[in-house]
C-alpha positions as CSV (number, residue, x, y, z in Angstrom):
1,X,-14.9,9.7,21.4
2,X,-17.1,7.4,24.1
3,X,-17.7,4.8,21.3
4,X,-13.9,5.2,20.0
5,X,-12.6,4.4,23.4
6,X,-14.8,1.4,23.8
7,X,-13.7,-0.4,20.3
8,X,-10.0,0.2,21.7
9,X,-10.9,-1.2,24.8
10,X,-12.3,-4.5,23.3
11,X,-8.9,-4.8,20.5
12,X,-6.6,-3.9,23.7
13,X,-8.1,-3.9,27.2
14,X,-6.2,-2.4,30.3
15,X,-4.4,0.7,28.6
16,X,-5.5,4.2,29.5
17,X,-6.8,5.4,26.4
18,X,-8.1,8.7,27.9
19,X,-4.6,9.7,28.9
20,X,-2.2,7.7,26.5
21,X,-0.6,9.3,23.8
22,X,2.2,6.6,23.0
23,X,-0.3,3.8,21.6
24,X,2.1,3.2,18.6
25,X,5.5,4.4,20.3
26,X,5.2,2.0,23.3
27,X,3.7,-0.9,21.2
28,X,-0.2,-1.0,23.4
29,X,-1.3,-1.5,19.7
30,X,0.3,-3.6,17.0
31,X,0.3,-3.8,13.4
32,X,-3.0,-6.4,13.6
33,X,-4.7,-4.5,16.4
34,X,-4.2,-1.6,14.0
35,X,-5.7,-3.2,11.0
36,X,-8.8,-4.6,13.1
37,X,-9.3,-1.2,14.8
38,X,-9.1,0.5,10.7
39,X,-12.0,-1.8,10.1
40,X,-13.6,-1.0,13.0
41,X,-13.4,2.7,12.8
42,X,-14.3,2.6,9.3
43,X,-17.7,0.6,9.7
44,X,-18.6,2.5,13.5
45,X,-18.4,6.2,12.0
46,X,-18.9,5.5,8.3
47,X,-15.6,6.6,6.8
48,X,-12.7,5.4,5.0
49,X,-9.3,5.8,6.2
50,X,-6.5,6.1,3.2
51,X,-3.4,4.2,3.6
52,X,-1.9,7.7,4.0
53,X,-3.8,8.5,7.2
54,X,-2.5,5.2,8.9
55,X,0.5,6.7,10.6
56,X,1.8,6.8,14.1
57,X,0.8,10.7,14.4
58,X,-2.9,9.7,14.3
59,X,-2.8,6.5,16.2
60,X,-0.3,7.1,18.7
61,X,-3.9,8.6,21.4
62,X,-7.2,8.4,21.3
63,X,-7.4,12.1,21.0
64,X,-5.6,12.0,17.6
65,X,-7.9,9.1,16.3
66,X,-11.1,11.3,17.4
67,X,-9.5,14.3,15.0
68,X,-8.8,12.0,12.1
69,X,-12.2,10.3,12.5
70,X,-13.9,13.7,13.0
71,X,-11.8,15.3,9.7
72,X,-12.7,12.1,7.4
73,X,-16.3,12.4,8.4
74,X,-16.4,16.5,7.5
75,X,-14.5,15.7,4.1
76,X,-17.3,12.9,3.4
């Protein structure tokens, strides 16, 4: 989770990623940030994020992203 927070801060600094649950809803992350984020997460965590997973529910919080990453790693 710590590395995820670091990646998020590299993309958009100044957001409380530990507690924010509205990253998409409140436009902290825009579509370009999401594209960059997906690429970074795939490289860093050795996963493939299918298009069907790129939904606000999976990207509104660091916790939701971490749960998606963990699930995709387990599915391998």
